[in-house]
C-alpha angles and dihedrals in degrees: 000000000000106000092178091058090048091050091048092049100049097028093055091043092053093046093049092049090049089053090054097250111160109264095241092058092041090056094047096045094046089050089051091049090054095046092048088068090062103033138034118261101264097046089045091054090046092051093050092047092047094049092048091050096045091044090061094043094094127117092213091063090068086076091069100064091042094050090046090052092047090050092051091049089052092047089058098036104075094254095126094061092049092050092047091053090049092048090050091054090053097046104028096111097052123098108269089013095180091058090052088047089054092052094046092046091051090051092050098041094041090050090054100040098033092217127110094194093050089048093049091050099042099041096033092049091057100036101044097069092043093051092045091053089053093054100262117149105252091220090054092047091049091049092052091049094047095046094048103041094081091063088089090063089066099034106072146287090054126167089200091061090048089054090049090051089055099048095039092063101264107318107181111272091205091054091048091049091052092045092055097061102077096040090048092049090045089053091051094047091049091053091046090052093054092041090052094050092050092045091051092052092048094045097238112178130263116226122243118266109265120237119246089250091054091048092053093046095050093043092049091053093048099044096080090055094045091048089068090071092053091045094052099040094038091053094046096045092043091053092240093126141354126253089260092052089045090058090057091049089050090057093051093045095048091047091054090044096049097041105035107021106034093019094208097121123060130195088255090062094055100081092057092045091049092046092051089049092049091052092050091045092051091053093050096045093046088054091050094048093047091047091055088059090049091048090056091046091051091049090048089054091047091239096146090053091047092052092044092051092046094051094044090048089052091064142335090220110105091208092057092047093048090049089051091050089049092054091047092052093046089053092046091049092058094064105023131058120243103257099051091041091052092047096047103039102037093073089048101045104029094071089056091051091049090051087056091052094250116156110247089225091056091045091051092054092045091050093048091049090052093051091045088065089051094061088059094053134076144279098040104004104145094194090050093055095043093046092051091045096055093045097042091231123143113250092234091055092047092050092053090055095042095057094091088050091052087056095053091043090055092048093050089046090056090049091052091045098049100032103059093180090072087068101029105043096083096045089050092049090055095043101256 
């Protein structure tokens, strides 16, 4: 084991992050610093460049830019308001109905767009003023929005699960998508339970019962958006097309929906939407490429074997080791965004899970769930900052109100971690 290479890798990475260097460059430069201890300068540069290039040479990665583009089209296409209206019809008779509507809308919109931050902005931006006008505490409303927006990272299509499929050695994307449904729904139901208890205690209002005509109108407007989920998952599960091909179909479908059905996107809007999608895609793919270089550097320094030996030496009890991995991932999620955390820690922790006989599909869902909690927590929780920004609530006030939701998120995480069937029952039913 090369301790000097390990020190160079993580020491350089920590220093560069402290200096404010973008994380993609910090990953690439720290990997180079580690490799330079084993190879001369020119071969080291060649290795990093080769690993970055080969890491991006993967057909499955084409799904990411297409799903990002489809999500941006939907963000601008009036889909959020239709889903909110539909969610309100479903949850209107529950205590604190607007809070339940927020959770349900985040589950629906996140499942369609695949982005927690986009969901927090789109749904929170619409729901916050409505809830405030009905007497809801803005900090409570913001907490509900922030806690529930990551559900779309588990409910497919999810770019995070596509990234995990890549770095885990080719775990089936279709199986991961299926595995994410029940944990994502469980997360949403847990948040709704806590939101309902708090709303009941505070006496938040229940909405009036909708008429049958209202129900039909709202459902009719939402069905085209909801059909995208059935189109994508039905095609993938039925073997009609791959996840990558499904992402292309999603772009075409959302374009038709936004331009011709809802008529809230025009041809003139497309260049800006495409440019925004290209920028986001470039950031994600640069992270992936750089992380492939770091993965090779970690393997070269025997880091995965070191971590595996340390965890297995800690205990021979799988429950203790899984709980330790959970705590590690929760800690990582508080200071690192989801994509780099997934890229860096999957090659380290997955071998340990496989040694314990844990299904890689189950581990991927458990890891994603862990990191979902991280984007809601300070100091670098992207969903936390976006949710507070759209609602105008101070971060300190939002955190006070989100504490009960952290508790239920942790409980549901433990259920998903230690009851594998929650993740695996649907993939098994469909033969994956």
